[in-house]
Structure formats: structure tokens, C-alpha cells
Backbone of each chain as ProteinMPNN parsed JSONL, in Angstrom:
{"seq_chain_A": "XXXXXXXXXXXXXXXXXXXXXXXXXXXXXXXXXXXXXXXXXXXXXXXXXXXXXXXXXXXXXXXXXXXXXXXXXXXXXXXXXXXXXXXXXXXXXXXXXXXXXXXXXXXXXXXX", "coords_chain_A": {"N_chain_A": [[118.625, -48.999, 32.801], [118.584, -47.513, 35.987], [119.999, -44.228, 36.635], [122.686, -44.286, 38.827], [123.543, -41.754, 40.586], [121.238, -40.981, 40.807], [120.548, -42.197, 43.692], [119.871, -42.157, 47.113], [121.925, -41.764, 49.579], [122.166, -41.96, 53.011], [123.037, -39.627, 55.869], [124.673, -40.732, 56.909], [126.305, -41.481, 54.717], [125.114, -43.928, 53.613], [123.374, -46.498, 52.177], [120.379, -48.737, 52.771], [120.509, -52.006, 52.069], [118.372, -55.16, 51.338], [119.143, -58.471, 51.069], [118.239, -61.113, 49.324], [117.311, -64.155, 48.436], [117.316, -65.3, 45.538], [116.456, -67.749, 44.422], [114.92, -69.055, 46.501], [113.598, -67.154, 47.697], [113.853, -66.149, 49.874], [114.19, -64.359, 52.83], [117.546, -62.799, 53.619], [119.587, -61.101, 54.573], [119.884, -57.802, 56.406], [121.918, -55.371, 55.612], [124.474, -52.686, 54.898], [125.284, -50.426, 52.349], [127.74, -48.312, 51.185], [128.651, -45.736, 48.582], [130.739, -46.604, 47.27], [131.232, -49.719, 48.352], [128.734, -50.129, 46.74], [129.419, -49.59, 44.194], [131.891, -51.366, 44.102], [130.489, -53.795, 44.269], [128.776, -53.759, 42.051], [130.992, -54.385, 40.145], [131.971, -56.673, 40.895], [130.267, -58.337, 40.721], [129.181, -59.567, 43.402], [128.269, -59.119, 46.849], [129.199, -56.611, 48.133], [129.453, -54.761, 50.848], [129.466, -51.783, 53.537], [130.553, -52.525, 56.717], [129.447, -51.649, 59.852], [129.912, -52.207, 61.967], [132.661, -52.53, 61.762], [133.433, -50.715, 60.712], [134.418, -50.559, 57.685], [134.857, -51.875, 54.507], [133.588, -54.613, 53.124], [133.536, -57.531, 52.045], [131.515, -59.635, 51.151], [131.342, -63.179, 51.997], [134.303, -62.975, 51.74], [136.384, -64.082, 53.96], [135.152, -66.273, 54.736], [134.184, -67.739, 52.805], [131.502, -67.444, 51.744], [130.426, -66.479, 49.431], [127.753, -63.997, 47.737], [126.347, -64.193, 45.06], [125.305, -61.649, 42.266], [122.152, -61.822, 41.163], [120.26, -60.076, 40.195], [119.935, -56.51, 41.37], [118.131, -53.985, 42.602], [116.526, -50.28, 43.314], [114.221, -48.781, 45.055], [110.817, -46.959, 45.004], [111.557, -44.508, 46.399], [114.313, -44.512, 46.042], [115.756, -44.668, 48.182], [116.774, -47.058, 49.16], [117.919, -50.47, 48.49], [117.545, -53.674, 46.935], [118.711, -56.933, 46.596], [119.262, -59.501, 44.773], [120.201, -62.721, 45.057], [122.395, -65.255, 44.672], [123.641, -67.939, 46.534], [126.895, -69.087, 48.334], [126.709, -70.133, 50.56], [125.931, -70.206, 54.125], [123.937, -67.425, 54.819], [124.539, -65.718, 57.708], [126.421, -64.797, 60.403], [126.182, -66.404, 62.13], [125.797, -68.982, 60.935], [123.433, -69.65, 60.323], [120.868, -69.931, 57.91], [119.826, -68.008, 56.916], [119.825, -64.1, 58.623], [117.578, -64.055, 59.616], [116.744, -66.072, 60.805], [116.082, -66.48, 63.54], [115.155, -65.313, 66.924], [112.029, -64.779, 66.793], [109.127, -62.861, 67.124], [106.441, -62.276, 66.611], [103.909, -64.479, 65.835], [101.763, -65.844, 63.848], [98.512, -67.129, 64.469], [97.347, -68.572, 62.157], [98.79, -69.272, 60.437]], "CA_chain_A": [[119.036, -48.786, 33.827], [118.876, -46.331, 36.993], [121.267, -43.525, 37.421], [122.86, -44.305, 40.315], [123.577, -40.333, 40.665], [119.845, -40.274, 42.111], [120.37, -42.618, 44.902], [119.898, -41.201, 47.947], [122.179, -42.296, 50.338], [121.725, -41.357, 54.396], [123.996, -38.616, 56.233], [126.465, -41.369, 56.878], [126.785, -42.104, 53.362], [125.182, -45.444, 53.497], [121.846, -47.036, 51.969], [119.868, -50.112, 53.03], [120.245, -52.85, 51.143], [117.736, -56.292, 51.694], [119.279, -59.197, 50.562], [117.301, -62.103, 49.195], [117.96, -65.805, 48.328], [117.13, -65.497, 44.401], [115.526, -69.016, 43.697], [114.014, -69.62, 47.559], [112.419, -65.85, 48.137], [114.128, -65.869, 51.611], [115.397, -62.729, 52.971], [118.758, -63.353, 54.0], [120.08, -60.083, 55.384], [119.772, -56.525, 55.926], [122.825, -54.94, 55.101], [124.31, -51.503, 54.561], [126.097, -50.061, 51.339], [128.052, -46.927, 50.865], [129.216, -45.706, 47.021], [132.408, -47.493, 46.928], [130.785, -50.856, 48.297], [127.938, -50.376, 45.643], [130.395, -49.781, 43.049], [132.636, -53.513, 43.563], [129.53, -55.032, 44.222], [128.301, -54.222, 40.665], [131.903, -54.591, 39.41], [132.39, -58.107, 40.835], [128.53, -59.286, 40.72], [129.283, -60.037, 44.237], [127.78, -58.454, 47.729], [129.834, -55.972, 49.394], [128.899, -54.038, 52.235], [129.956, -51.144, 54.286], [130.636, -53.238, 57.986], [129.168, -50.389, 60.476], [130.6, -52.378, 63.347], [133.818, -52.458, 62.038], [134.019, -49.364, 59.745], [135.381, -50.902, 56.601], [134.689, -52.396, 53.314], [133.369, -56.114, 53.913], [133.117, -58.315, 51.15], [130.524, -60.965, 52.016], [132.241, -64.355, 51.803], [135.837, -62.725, 51.845], [136.523, -64.762, 54.984], [134.025, -67.521, 54.791], [134.1, -68.167, 51.732], [130.35, -67.991, 51.458], [129.884, -65.365, 48.585], [126.955, -64.017, 47.433], [126.617, -63.614, 43.657], [124.335, -60.983, 42.507], [121.591, -61.999, 39.961], [119.337, -58.843, 40.416], [120.024, -54.988, 42.182], [117.242, -52.457, 42.277], [116.279, -49.696, 43.576], [112.687, -48.924, 45.415], [110.056, -46.106, 44.291], [111.894, -43.443, 46.628], [115.61, -44.523, 46.039], [116.579, -44.76, 49.663], [116.608, -48.501, 49.682], [118.429, -51.519, 47.697], [116.892, -55.205, 47.057], [119.718, -57.566, 46.011], [118.553, -60.897, 45.013], [121.739, -63.396, 45.118], [122.809, -66.944, 44.431], [124.261, -68.013, 47.513], [127.348, -70.247, 48.161], [126.939, -71.174, 51.674], [124.981, -69.769, 54.739], [124.233, -65.723, 54.937], [124.412, -65.257, 58.815], [128.032, -65.029, 60.846], [126.217, -67.355, 63.09], [125.774, -70.504, 60.485], [121.725, -70.023, 59.591], [120.808, -69.986, 56.545], [119.431, -66.002, 56.773], [119.893, -63.983, 59.913], [116.151, -63.882, 60.531], [116.296, -67.711, 61.12], [115.968, -66.559, 64.94], [114.317, -64.206, 67.352], [110.617, -64.552, 66.906], [108.731, -61.628, 67.956], [104.904, -62.701, 66.66], [103.379, -65.767, 64.953], [100.035, -66.055, 63.419], [98.214, -69.1, 64.996], [96.26, -69.163, 61.406], [99.871, -69.348, 59.191]], "C_chain_A": [[119.105, -47.707, 34.664], [119.877, -45.91, 36.79], [121.761, -43.519, 38.803], [123.287, -43.26, 40.86], [122.162, -40.295, 41.618], [119.697, -41.015, 43.025], [120.259, -41.686, 45.89], [120.465, -41.85, 49.344], [122.249, -41.21, 52.094], [122.964, -40.316, 54.832], [125.336, -39.385, 56.482], [126.627, -42.147, 55.953], [126.215, -43.341, 52.936], [123.434, -45.243, 52.781], [121.69, -48.349, 52.124], [119.884, -50.949, 52.162], [120.018, -54.576, 51.771], [118.568, -57.121, 50.854], [118.772, -60.46, 50.348], [117.799, -62.983, 48.237], [117.186, -65.658, 46.366], [116.104, -66.922, 43.865], [114.948, -69.707, 45.031], [112.949, -68.29, 47.929], [112.94, -65.196, 49.778], [114.593, -64.915, 51.87], [116.377, -63.185, 53.97], [119.509, -62.303, 55.111], [119.403, -58.718, 55.271], [121.291, -55.955, 55.902], [123.167, -53.199, 54.63], [125.572, -50.989, 53.316], [126.69, -48.834, 51.292], [128.168, -47.07, 49.449], [130.166, -46.913, 46.731], [131.939, -49.386, 46.931], [129.759, -51.248, 47.173], [128.791, -50.771, 44.472], [130.985, -51.265, 42.75], [131.744, -54.222, 43.77], [129.105, -54.991, 42.664], [129.663, -54.427, 39.606], [132.19, -56.249, 39.508], [131.278, -59.014, 40.49], [128.902, -59.987, 42.07], [128.918, -59.027, 45.458], [128.933, -58.191, 48.308], [129.688, -55.046, 49.869], [129.436, -53.101, 52.92], [129.752, -51.836, 56.038], [130.267, -51.645, 58.892], [130.145, -50.695, 61.978], [131.899, -51.678, 63.616], [134.524, -51.383, 61.12], [134.792, -49.554, 58.691], [134.501, -51.762, 56.159], [134.451, -53.952, 53.979], [132.701, -56.923, 52.408], [132.765, -59.886, 51.293], [131.256, -62.314, 51.404], [133.916, -64.011, 51.815], [136.817, -64.157, 52.784], [136.275, -66.512, 54.991], [133.889, -68.124, 53.301], [132.302, -68.39, 50.814], [129.703, -66.29, 50.767], [128.199, -65.289, 48.346], [127.02, -63.406, 45.809], [125.362, -63.071, 43.178], [123.914, -61.095, 41.043], [120.997, -60.449, 39.839], [119.833, -57.102, 41.515], [118.99, -54.173, 41.695], [117.227, -51.487, 43.242], [114.508, -49.409, 44.105], [112.539, -47.738, 44.877], [110.953, -44.965, 44.881], [113.593, -43.365, 46.617], [116.542, -44.324, 46.838], [116.828, -46.543, 49.79], [116.898, -49.276, 48.61], [117.638, -53.003, 48.224], [118.369, -55.652, 46.058], [119.343, -58.805, 45.611], [119.983, -61.674, 44.321], [121.248, -64.455, 44.856], [124.172, -66.909, 45.235], [125.505, -69.273, 47.766], [127.095, -70.915, 49.582], [125.564, -70.309, 52.832], [125.204, -68.09, 54.93], [124.568, -65.165, 56.327], [125.903, -65.713, 59.529], [127.196, -66.284, 61.59], [125.597, -68.965, 62.726], [124.583, -70.885, 60.056], [122.307, -69.435, 58.622], [120.298, -68.643, 56.127], [119.638, -65.673, 58.294], [118.488, -63.757, 60.103], [115.625, -65.214, 61.047], [115.805, -67.57, 62.782], [115.036, -65.377, 65.263], [112.721, -63.969, 66.518], [109.919, -63.605, 67.328], [106.748, -61.882, 67.79], [104.921, -63.404, 65.229], [102.01, -65.819, 64.961], [99.638, -67.377, 63.902], [98.004, -69.847, 63.794], [97.707, -69.8, 60.049], [100.483, -70.996, 59.181]], "O_chain_A": [[119.722, -46.759, 34.177], [120.851, -46.655, 36.686], [121.303, -42.854, 39.733], [123.608, -43.562, 42.01], [122.011, -39.789, 42.729], [118.617, -40.803, 43.578], [120.498, -40.499, 45.669], [119.692, -42.378, 50.144], [122.359, -39.985, 52.154], [123.89, -40.242, 54.025], [126.509, -39.027, 56.371], [127.008, -43.311, 56.081], [126.709, -43.893, 51.953], [122.638, -44.307, 52.842], [122.549, -49.154, 51.764], [119.14, -50.676, 51.22], [120.877, -55.207, 52.387], [118.831, -56.59, 49.775], [118.844, -61.127, 51.38], [118.584, -62.663, 47.345], [116.153, -66.328, 46.375], [115.201, -66.895, 43.029], [114.491, -70.841, 44.886], [111.793, -68.408, 48.335], [112.575, -64.253, 50.481], [115.499, -64.459, 51.173], [116.093, -63.834, 54.977], [119.906, -62.635, 56.228], [118.595, -58.421, 54.391], [121.85, -56.728, 56.679], [122.286, -52.519, 54.103], [126.749, -51.266, 53.547], [125.791, -48.0, 51.401], [127.915, -48.15, 48.914], [130.091, -47.903, 46.004], [132.152, -50.17, 46.006], [129.774, -52.372, 46.672], [128.883, -51.87, 43.926], [130.798, -52.037, 41.809], [131.924, -55.416, 43.532], [129.074, -56.046, 42.031], [129.463, -54.606, 38.405], [132.525, -56.962, 38.562], [131.36, -60.168, 40.071], [128.96, -61.207, 41.912], [129.266, -57.884, 45.161], [129.654, -59.015, 48.871], [129.83, -54.111, 49.081], [130.513, -53.631, 53.192], [128.674, -51.556, 56.562], [130.834, -50.612, 58.535], [130.765, -49.939, 62.725], [132.328, -50.944, 64.506], [135.719, -51.223, 60.869], [135.816, -48.881, 58.575], [133.63, -52.34, 56.809], [134.959, -54.378, 55.016], [131.572, -56.798, 51.935], [133.441, -60.9, 51.467], [131.693, -62.281, 50.254], [134.695, -64.96, 51.91], [137.65, -64.929, 52.309], [136.972, -67.508, 55.18], [133.305, -69.186, 53.086], [131.977, -69.064, 49.837], [128.984, -65.41, 51.242], [127.447, -66.215, 48.65], [127.618, -62.387, 45.462], [124.327, -63.679, 43.454], [124.568, -60.786, 40.046], [121.698, -59.716, 39.142], [119.937, -57.356, 42.715], [118.95, -53.72, 40.551], [117.963, -51.745, 44.195], [113.624, -49.91, 43.41], [113.486, -47.18, 44.322], [111.3, -44.208, 43.975], [114.171, -42.38, 47.076], [117.703, -43.971, 46.633], [117.096, -46.984, 50.908], [116.259, -48.985, 47.598], [117.279, -53.347, 49.35], [118.906, -55.001, 45.162], [118.926, -59.349, 46.635], [120.622, -61.285, 43.344], [120.055, -64.745, 44.774], [125.237, -66.339, 45.002], [125.168, -70.409, 47.433], [127.262, -72.125, 49.733], [124.488, -69.915, 52.384], [126.294, -67.553, 55.131], [124.943, -63.994, 56.255], [126.445, -66.786, 59.26], [127.852, -67.324, 61.53], [125.157, -69.82, 63.495], [124.359, -71.98, 59.541], [123.353, -68.838, 58.367], [120.405, -68.277, 54.957], [119.653, -66.559, 59.148], [118.308, -63.033, 61.083], [114.525, -65.463, 61.54], [115.182, -68.514, 63.268], [114.386, -64.679, 64.484], [112.474, -63.031, 65.76], [110.308, -63.455, 68.486], [105.955, -61.68, 68.71], [105.475, -63.195, 64.15], [101.258, -65.835, 65.935], [100.245, -68.442, 63.785], [98.179, -71.063, 63.72], [97.524, -70.537, 59.079], [101.317, -71.34, 58.343]]}, "seq_chain_B": "XXXXXXXXXXXXXXXXXXXXXXXXXXXXXXXXXXXXXXXXXXXXXXXXXXXXXXXXXXXXXXXXXXXXXXXXXXXXXXXXXXXXXXXXXXXXXXXXXXXXXXXXXXXXXXXX", "coords_chain_B": {"N_chain_B": [[108.944, -66.175, 72.916], [110.725, -62.961, 71.605], [112.297, -60.885, 73.639], [111.447, -57.217, 73.661], [112.536, -55.422, 74.509], [115.061, -55.55, 73.927], [115.549, -54.883, 71.466], [117.198, -53.137, 69.253], [117.095, -49.981, 68.714], [118.106, -47.001, 66.457], [119.772, -44.222, 66.303], [117.551, -42.373, 66.326], [115.957, -43.234, 67.23], [114.304, -45.439, 65.632], [113.966, -48.127, 63.599], [114.629, -50.176, 61.027], [112.381, -51.997, 58.823], [111.837, -54.842, 56.911], [109.308, -55.433, 54.507], [107.378, -58.303, 53.897], [105.449, -60.248, 51.313], [103.983, -62.725, 52.557], [102.822, -65.034, 51.051], [103.787, -65.009, 48.507], [106.171, -64.434, 48.548], [107.496, -62.255, 47.713], [109.576, -59.266, 48.232], [108.261, -56.226, 49.615], [108.585, -53.821, 50.799], [110.646, -51.394, 52.292], [110.161, -50.068, 55.417], [110.087, -47.681, 58.247], [110.285, -48.53, 61.746], [109.459, -47.259, 64.869], [109.458, -47.045, 68.947], [106.894, -46.984, 69.61], [105.028, -47.335, 66.986], [105.592, -49.946, 66.467], [104.657, -50.961, 68.596], [101.858, -50.855, 68.371], [101.774, -51.932, 65.963], [101.9, -54.897, 66.889], [99.486, -54.717, 68.29], [97.499, -54.41, 66.859], [97.782, -56.245, 64.848], [98.382, -55.41, 62.286], [100.429, -53.75, 59.898], [102.17, -50.678, 61.324], [104.233, -47.652, 61.081], [106.54, -45.339, 61.206], [106.795, -42.424, 59.579], [109.116, -41.087, 58.073], [109.664, -39.139, 56.463], [106.74, -37.397, 56.909], [107.029, -37.253, 59.909], [105.566, -38.767, 61.355], [103.306, -40.919, 62.851], [102.223, -43.995, 61.16], [99.479, -45.473, 59.796], [99.497, -48.006, 57.696], [97.699, -48.618, 55.324], [95.154, -46.568, 56.354], [94.209, -44.48, 54.8], [94.33, -45.49, 52.421], [93.213, -48.007, 52.537], [94.587, -50.217, 51.769], [95.465, -52.426, 53.637], [98.141, -54.156, 55.78], [98.246, -57.339, 56.851], [99.551, -58.88, 59.209], [101.276, -61.606, 59.388], [103.869, -62.895, 60.319], [106.523, -61.673, 62.427], [109.891, -60.921, 62.85], [113.182, -60.274, 64.177], [116.305, -60.051, 63.077], [119.694, -61.188, 63.718], [121.157, -59.409, 64.949], [119.106, -57.827, 66.322], [118.442, -55.467, 65.184], [117.359, -55.151, 62.981], [113.715, -55.904, 61.254], [111.771, -58.214, 60.224], [109.041, -58.441, 58.199], [106.107, -60.517, 57.505], [103.768, -60.411, 55.6], [99.78, -60.56, 54.825], [98.278, -58.798, 52.337], [96.007, -55.988, 51.398], [95.799, -54.71, 49.482], [98.093, -52.966, 46.715], [101.303, -52.308, 47.488], [102.909, -50.204, 47.585], [103.178, -46.892, 47.234], [102.879, -45.601, 44.592], [101.049, -47.273, 43.445], [102.014, -50.001, 42.905], [102.544, -53.554, 43.024], [104.898, -53.559, 44.98], [107.007, -51.703, 46.249], [109.837, -52.333, 45.271], [109.489, -52.297, 42.122], [110.484, -51.274, 40.315], [113.029, -49.366, 38.516], [115.418, -50.961, 37.999], [118.825, -51.515, 38.296], [120.54, -53.597, 38.107], [120.856, -56.744, 36.053], [121.242, -59.801, 35.53], [122.51, -61.931, 33.097], [121.997, -64.033, 33.095], [119.519, -64.913, 34.597]], "CA_chain_B": [[109.166, -64.774, 72.065], [112.09, -62.365, 72.444], [111.77, -59.929, 74.619], [110.793, -56.444, 72.898], [113.424, -54.392, 75.009], [116.659, -55.961, 73.847], [115.609, -54.362, 70.145], [118.7, -51.915, 68.77], [116.621, -48.45, 68.047], [119.168, -46.398, 66.164], [120.026, -42.914, 67.32], [116.25, -41.283, 65.86], [114.794, -44.097, 67.738], [113.953, -46.22, 64.303], [114.758, -49.725, 63.579], [114.319, -50.791, 59.354], [111.467, -53.081, 58.503], [111.588, -55.233, 55.638], [107.769, -56.118, 54.645], [107.462, -59.213, 52.682], [104.649, -61.076, 51.276], [103.76, -64.022, 53.143], [102.271, -65.747, 50.289], [104.629, -64.594, 47.151], [107.705, -64.274, 49.196], [107.778, -60.928, 47.379], [109.623, -58.216, 49.057], [107.161, -55.214, 49.635], [108.754, -52.439, 51.283], [111.497, -51.223, 53.497], [109.829, -48.796, 56.16], [111.079, -47.653, 59.889], [109.314, -48.518, 63.04], [109.662, -46.732, 66.088], [108.688, -48.55, 69.66], [105.148, -47.192, 69.35], [104.264, -47.844, 65.981], [105.603, -51.654, 66.703], [103.64, -51.968, 69.701], [100.438, -50.775, 67.339], [101.532, -53.183, 64.853], [101.45, -55.991, 67.463], [98.263, -54.772, 69.159], [96.401, -54.334, 65.991], [98.258, -57.257, 63.91], [98.367, -54.647, 61.083], [101.719, -52.732, 59.863], [102.415, -49.27, 61.329], [105.569, -47.471, 60.772], [106.838, -44.002, 61.44], [107.026, -41.967, 58.615], [110.223, -40.23, 58.271], [109.151, -37.647, 55.323], [105.805, -36.527, 57.671], [107.19, -37.21, 60.977], [104.208, -39.206, 62.055], [102.696, -42.496, 62.605], [101.67, -44.474, 59.529], [99.308, -46.866, 59.581], [99.683, -48.481, 56.46], [96.084, -48.699, 54.619], [94.644, -46.081, 56.646], [94.027, -44.103, 53.863], [94.242, -46.47, 51.285], [92.678, -48.775, 52.522], [95.604, -51.298, 51.538], [96.304, -52.831, 55.282], [98.876, -55.348, 55.602], [97.799, -58.468, 58.057], [100.869, -59.245, 59.927], [101.626, -63.11, 59.437], [104.968, -63.215, 61.472], [107.249, -60.653, 62.516], [111.344, -61.534, 63.448], [114.357, -59.665, 64.483], [117.65, -60.187, 62.628], [120.841, -62.027, 64.787], [121.962, -58.671, 65.785], [118.203, -57.202, 66.712], [118.921, -54.482, 64.872], [116.506, -54.841, 61.935], [112.701, -56.531, 61.694], [111.444, -58.538, 58.784], [107.591, -58.561, 58.424], [105.532, -61.202, 56.489], [102.212, -59.798, 55.762], [98.929, -60.516, 53.911], [98.126, -57.514, 51.999], [94.697, -56.145, 51.062], [95.941, -53.81, 47.811], [99.104, -52.889, 46.271], [102.078, -51.893, 49.012], [103.814, -48.911, 46.983], [102.208, -45.577, 46.935], [102.833, -45.583, 42.904], [100.048, -48.164, 42.92], [102.467, -51.158, 42.234], [102.458, -54.203, 44.049], [105.812, -53.738, 45.491], [107.945, -50.446, 46.053], [110.767, -52.382, 44.512], [109.067, -52.811, 41.107], [110.966, -50.04, 39.057], [114.385, -48.844, 39.311], [116.493, -51.752, 38.154], [119.981, -51.564, 38.442], [121.5, -54.691, 37.612], [119.867, -57.713, 36.132], [122.089, -60.926, 35.43], [121.712, -62.635, 31.684], [121.3, -65.887, 33.03], [118.326, -65.235, 35.121]], "C_chain_B": [[110.25, -64.017, 72.356], [111.618, -61.323, 72.682], [112.162, -58.139, 73.626], [112.341, -55.438, 73.692], [115.001, -54.719, 74.478], [116.976, -55.727, 71.865], [116.785, -53.479, 70.162], [117.63, -51.51, 68.044], [117.69, -47.71, 67.58], [118.684, -44.949, 67.008], [118.689, -41.685, 66.928], [115.369, -42.193, 66.246], [113.883, -45.303, 66.782], [115.068, -47.667, 64.114], [113.916, -50.024, 62.119], [113.456, -52.131, 59.733], [111.143, -53.169, 57.702], [110.006, -55.846, 55.763], [108.07, -57.016, 53.612], [105.883, -59.921, 52.676], [104.427, -62.261, 51.258], [103.794, -65.224, 51.825], [103.244, -65.945, 49.041], [106.325, -64.884, 47.756], [108.249, -62.935, 48.665], [108.181, -59.878, 48.029], [108.757, -56.752, 48.651], [107.534, -54.07, 49.677], [109.738, -52.359, 52.153], [110.899, -49.661, 53.955], [111.033, -48.923, 57.717], [109.873, -47.886, 60.594], [110.141, -47.956, 64.125], [109.148, -47.574, 67.208], [107.361, -48.777, 69.709], [104.138, -47.796, 68.367], [104.794, -49.848, 66.106], [104.738, -52.061, 67.614], [102.182, -51.867, 69.002], [100.309, -51.494, 66.651], [101.262, -54.584, 65.571], [100.256, -56.105, 68.078], [97.314, -54.928, 68.099], [96.803, -55.65, 64.997], [97.99, -56.611, 62.371], [99.841, -53.905, 61.09], [101.597, -51.407, 60.115], [103.842, -49.153, 61.501], [105.53, -46.116, 61.713], [107.608, -43.348, 60.121], [108.001, -41.111, 58.878], [110.221, -38.569, 57.494], [108.01, -36.734, 56.511], [105.957, -36.575, 59.123], [105.868, -37.648, 62.145], [103.904, -40.579, 62.05], [101.941, -42.944, 61.503], [101.034, -45.762, 60.183], [98.921, -47.318, 58.489], [98.326, -49.266, 56.682], [94.977, -47.813, 55.318], [93.657, -45.498, 55.906], [93.631, -44.604, 52.877], [93.313, -47.228, 51.565], [93.448, -50.871, 52.49], [96.418, -51.97, 52.628], [96.909, -54.029, 54.806], [98.691, -56.107, 57.301], [99.202, -59.031, 58.441], [100.507, -60.803, 60.41], [102.718, -63.386, 60.689], [106.043, -61.662, 61.258], [108.342, -60.963, 63.459], [111.991, -60.422, 63.553], [115.236, -60.828, 63.621], [118.547, -60.844, 64.219], [121.296, -60.655, 65.556], [120.765, -57.6, 66.352], [118.154, -55.842, 66.309], [118.37, -53.982, 63.394], [115.083, -55.968, 62.061], [112.203, -56.846, 59.897], [109.904, -59.206, 59.024], [106.914, -59.329, 57.611], [104.022, -61.14, 56.699], [100.961, -60.925, 54.449], [98.624, -59.71, 53.425], [96.833, -57.307, 51.204], [94.695, -55.21, 49.626], [97.622, -53.533, 47.6], [99.848, -52.19, 47.793], [102.701, -50.4, 48.408], [102.762, -47.929, 46.969], [102.088, -44.888, 45.326], [101.773, -46.42, 42.679], [100.732, -49.934, 42.35], [102.544, -52.149, 43.421], [103.845, -54.33, 44.833], [106.95, -52.459, 45.459], [109.086, -50.514, 45.411], [110.558, -53.005, 43.049], [109.637, -52.059, 39.85], [112.488, -50.019, 39.278], [115.717, -50.253, 39.176], [117.927, -50.964, 37.988], [121.436, -52.165, 37.913], [120.64, -55.976, 37.324], [121.019, -58.624, 35.36], [121.47, -61.445, 33.809], [120.95, -63.761, 32.228], [120.042, -66.022, 33.736], [116.752, -65.131, 34.721]], "O_chain_B": [[110.847, -64.318, 73.39], [110.667, -60.793, 72.106], [113.206, -58.077, 72.977], [113.04, -54.806, 72.901], [115.955, -53.993, 74.756], [117.925, -56.094, 71.172], [117.267, -53.153, 71.247], [117.142, -52.121, 67.093], [118.54, -47.688, 68.47], [117.812, -44.671, 67.831], [118.773, -40.477, 67.153], [114.204, -42.19, 65.848], [112.931, -45.926, 67.25], [116.229, -48.001, 64.352], [112.687, -50.089, 62.119], [113.696, -52.996, 60.575], [110.376, -52.368, 57.167], [109.552, -56.494, 56.706], [108.788, -56.761, 52.645], [105.226, -60.116, 53.699], [104.567, -62.963, 50.256], [104.651, -66.1, 51.713], [103.43, -67.091, 48.632], [107.296, -65.464, 47.272], [109.321, -62.5, 49.085], [107.253, -59.28, 48.574], [108.678, -56.326, 47.499], [107.115, -53.208, 48.905], [109.807, -53.314, 52.927], [110.997, -48.583, 53.37], [111.996, -49.595, 58.086], [108.734, -47.577, 60.243], [111.346, -48.172, 64.246], [108.528, -48.604, 66.947], [106.709, -49.818, 69.79], [103.075, -48.394, 68.536], [104.068, -50.764, 65.719], [104.139, -53.136, 67.623], [101.41, -52.819, 69.115], [99.211, -51.973, 66.366], [100.522, -55.396, 65.015], [99.816, -57.196, 68.438], [96.292, -55.566, 68.35], [95.849, -56.022, 64.313], [97.473, -57.253, 61.457], [100.35, -53.526, 62.145], [100.964, -50.76, 59.281], [104.595, -50.044, 61.894], [104.763, -45.88, 62.647], [108.729, -43.67, 59.727], [107.886, -40.354, 59.841], [110.587, -37.439, 57.818], [108.329, -35.622, 56.932], [105.082, -35.976, 59.749], [105.436, -37.155, 63.187], [104.321, -41.317, 61.158], [101.068, -42.251, 60.979], [101.568, -46.688, 60.793], [97.768, -46.995, 58.203], [97.925, -50.048, 57.543], [93.825, -48.129, 55.019], [92.465, -45.746, 56.09], [92.577, -44.239, 52.357], [92.374, -47.196, 50.769], [93.099, -51.986, 52.876], [97.643, -52.095, 52.638], [96.547, -54.755, 53.88], [98.9, -55.648, 58.424], [99.803, -59.704, 57.604], [99.801, -61.173, 61.349], [102.455, -63.95, 61.751], [106.203, -60.913, 60.295], [108.094, -61.236, 64.634], [111.464, -59.437, 63.037], [114.996, -62.03, 63.507], [118.125, -60.908, 65.374], [121.767, -60.753, 66.689], [121.193, -56.55, 66.832], [117.799, -55.021, 67.154], [118.676, -52.958, 62.783], [115.222, -56.88, 62.875], [112.235, -56.162, 58.874], [109.621, -60.152, 59.76], [107.031, -58.805, 56.503], [103.302, -61.607, 57.581], [101.301, -61.714, 53.568], [98.38, -59.059, 54.441], [96.467, -58.185, 50.423], [93.725, -55.08, 48.878], [98.36, -53.985, 48.477], [99.278, -51.748, 48.79], [102.861, -49.527, 49.261], [101.587, -48.189, 46.707], [101.393, -43.929, 44.99], [101.415, -46.367, 41.502], [100.143, -50.769, 41.663], [102.6, -51.761, 44.588], [103.916, -55.405, 45.428], [107.722, -52.411, 44.501], [109.625, -49.51, 44.944], [111.209, -53.986, 42.689], [109.304, -52.226, 38.677], [113.037, -50.646, 40.184], [116.631, -50.463, 39.975], [117.964, -49.818, 37.54], [122.55, -51.77, 37.569], [119.801, -56.33, 38.153], [121.702, -58.017, 34.535], [120.298, -61.361, 33.442], [119.843, -64.247, 31.997], [119.413, -67.073, 33.61], [115.89, -65.553, 35.492]]}, "name": "protein", "num_of_chains": 2, "seq": "XXXXXXXXXXXXXXXXXXXXXXXXXXXXXXXXXXXXXXXXXXXXXXXXXXXXXXXXXXXXXXXXXXXXXXXXXXXXXXXXXXXXXXXXXXXXXXXXXXXXXXXXXXXXXXXXXXXXXXXXXXXXXXXXXXXXXXXXXXXXXXXXXXXXXXXXXXXXXXXXXXXXXXXXXXXXXXXXXXXXXXXXXXXXXXXXXXXXXXXXXXXXXXXXXXXXXXXXXXXXXXXX"}
């Protein structure tokens, strides 16, 4: 397993974390972790982020019940981004949709 | 389609873009776009990013031949992150691997 001390957090102390449904492959959310939320995520095996809007630790599901159980957590080649594969107890998005990327299309190929 | 003027770029003028293989669902890369690289991406239907290390526009595949053809591009609920589903001509990672997330495991559940 990778040495966590080699992870690159940005000047705000954050690292972006892509959350992906481990079963469907659907990308659910892009959120941010700081060192403490990453530590909590690894201890609890539940996603914990740093909320940039509320400026506080955010254990996903703590209020909604929609916890995300971590199946796998990896860093990318540059060690400045995380991929978190999860099994989720409910919708990932605060709007109630399965994924935060279910709205707002910008381009769709006709061939797809 | 979404109004691009409502997208939220950060104080560096960047928005993170998750690149996902449209066929396999595999997450390939987390990269960053500025307004110009997004415009080029939409015009060419090929991923174009802003390289933070080189501080220049980066048309993925221009040197390697490993272009990423955009199938779908969406923003998230907060409009501060992008998901780009692509068909790729070759490996996404500069290390030659399929995805930038093929190395650096931090946690793997035993049940998976």
C-alpha cells in the first residue's frame, strides 16, 4: 500500500476525490479531502470529506443516512488526486439524484 | 444544454474534469480545464486541458497520438466540476497505463 505521506495536498490542504459506484461504475461526486478526513475515511471505511462551503468535516451520510462504504481507495500517478470506489446506501447527490453528474449536459455525441 | 457562463471556475480560472472511458466506465484521469481549453474541447470533440505543471494548453494526444474523443460532457450539480466520457485512442496515462489510477492503492476491501 502507498505511503500516505507522499500524497500531494494543495495549498488549501486539500486533495480532490472522485467517488465512483463500485458496482455500476457510475461517477457519483467530485469532493475534497484533507488529511483528517482521509484518516477518518480509512478508519471508518466510509467517505469523509472536507466541505469547502461549510468549512468543516463532512461524513457523507451522517445526516442523510446515505453513507458510502469504501471498497477501494487509490491515488493517481501524480499522487494529487484520489479515486474512491464505494457501495452507497442511497443517492449521492444532495438533490436526491443517484449522481451529482445526472444533470447539466454540455455536450452529447449523436452517435452514443 | 447548459449555459457555459454559469460554470464555476476557481481562482486560478480552472475547473476539474474527470475523464471516464465511455465503454468500460473506468476512470482514466483527473485533469483541469480553463475556459479556452473547454472551448477547444467542445470545438474539436477532443479533450484539451490546461497543464498546471507546464502552464500551457494541452491537447491530449497531440504528441502521443492518444487522443480522447468526447462522447459526453456534463457539469455536476454545483457546476464546479466536469465529467467527460470519452473513447480513447490509447493509454490515458503518461506512464503508459490505461488509467492514471492503475497504481498507488491505499485501501482495498477484502470482500471485493
